[in-house]
C-alpha positions, 0 to 999 in steps of 0.5 A: 273162698269157699265159693271159690273153691267150688268153682274151681273142682267145677272147672276140673270135674268139666275139662275131665269130663271133656277130655274123656268124651275127646278120647272115646271119640278118637278111639270110636273113630279109630275102630271105625276106620279098621271096621270100614277097611276089612268091611271093603274085603269082598267074600268070593269062592275061586276057581281056576281053569280046568284043562279037561275032556269036552263034549263037542255037542254044543248049544246056540241061542237065536229068535223065533221067527213065523214060518210065514208072516203078511200083510193083507192089503185091500185089491179092490175099492169099496166100503167094508159091510161085515167083517168075519174075523178080528185081531186074535182069531185063528183063520184057515187059508181060503177063509172068509174074512170079511165082505165089501159093498158089491153092487158096483161090482156085480153091476160091471161084471153084468155090463162085461158079460152082456159086451162079451156075449154082443162081441161074441155074436156079431163075430159069428154074424161077420163070419157068416157075411163074410162068405157071401163077400158082405163084409171085408177081412179087416170088418171080421178081424176087428170084430175078433178084437173086440171079442177078445178085448170084452173077455179080458173086461169079463175076466177083470170084473169077475175078478173085482167081484171076487175080491169083495169077498176077502179071504186068508191067503195062508194058515194062521193067526190075525196078529194086528187089524187095521180096518172096521165096518165102514172102513173105506178101501182104496185098491190104488193105496193098498189099504193094509187090512190084516197082519197075518202070522202062522206059528204052526210052525216056527223058525230059530235063526241061530249063529254058530262058530266056523268050527260049529258049522262043520259039525251040522248037516242040513236034515239034522235033528236037533232039540229046542227050547223056549228060554220062557218055556221052561223045561219042554223041549221041541224037536227041530230040523236043520233046513239052511245053513249059511254058504258065508260067515258074517262080519263076526266070523258066525254062520247062519243056521235056521232051525224049523220047529213044530209048535205044540197044538195050543201054539206055546211058542211065539215068535219073537220068543228066545230059544235055545238049539242043542247040537249033539256030537259024538266025539270029545277034545281037550279044552279050557273050561271054566264053570259057566257061574263064573262068567259075567255079562252075556254069553256074546259078551263074556267077561270074568273076575281075575284075583291077583294078591287078594284084588280082583280085575274084570277081564274079557275072555273068548268062549267057544262052546257052551254047555248047561254048567261049562264054558270053554275058554279060548283066550283072556285067562291061564290055567293056574289064574284064579277066577271068581265063582260066585260073589260077582256081584259086589264086585268092582276093579281093583276091590280087595277080596278074601276067599271063602273055603 
């Protein structure tokens, strides 16, 4: 009897423990669900489109290109005997780059010169003989033709001899090298020798809108910075303005920039040009940090009823800390200024003060 009582007590205790555990589990699940709901509200700071005076000065971005760039090819056939300049070396126009074997060209030059001298003597002799009717006018004409032909051969031979000494056609830096000592050059195939790039001066090619292009003049001075070069500024000069817009209604503007002594600017770098304009106008402005994505494909997060939605916008002039909004949002709408990194379409947000 006593044993049965112990068993009943044990069963009651086990049931009580199971009930308590189950109740605690439900309470924990409910609390987790509430916490999860609360955690979905992303904290952000908001701003609104502001109607303000905008400086008409504007910026435009683009890539730097070398003022001169070429691929040097062989103009003569033969084996390379000596290489004087290699990849990375700076060169001046006329500086010797490599020497091609010149034994054959030297022999051809000597032969061409001998033939030309002989043709001159033959012509002189014909002129003396024709006075005594010893030769015909036709023979004299043929002698003159031979002089002209051998002179042309001599000029070509001299040029071939000169081509064995390959020199730099422009100032610049060797960006690529395609040959080595012992390489055989084929003039007919145009064997590539070097890529030479002149970055003493560069071109920054940017695109501007139809309203901006009217504010630019050829010869105008602008400030230029390289995105990879920190805060260093360079003086640029507008050298060309596109006469027609492209498919996106943008106009090409070319700006020439003088490089530093150690060529800090490199071809292919991304740069920004600042065009100063002494005028102001009314505009709808947003802080630049509110823009999501690039200036070329901008969007903003718009908040309505505490929910975020991504919206495309059209932008105009971009300053250091503000962006002109041409279309996409209206004054009074709440725009996310900070906190965009954790947002997704339709997510709940909470506003930080």
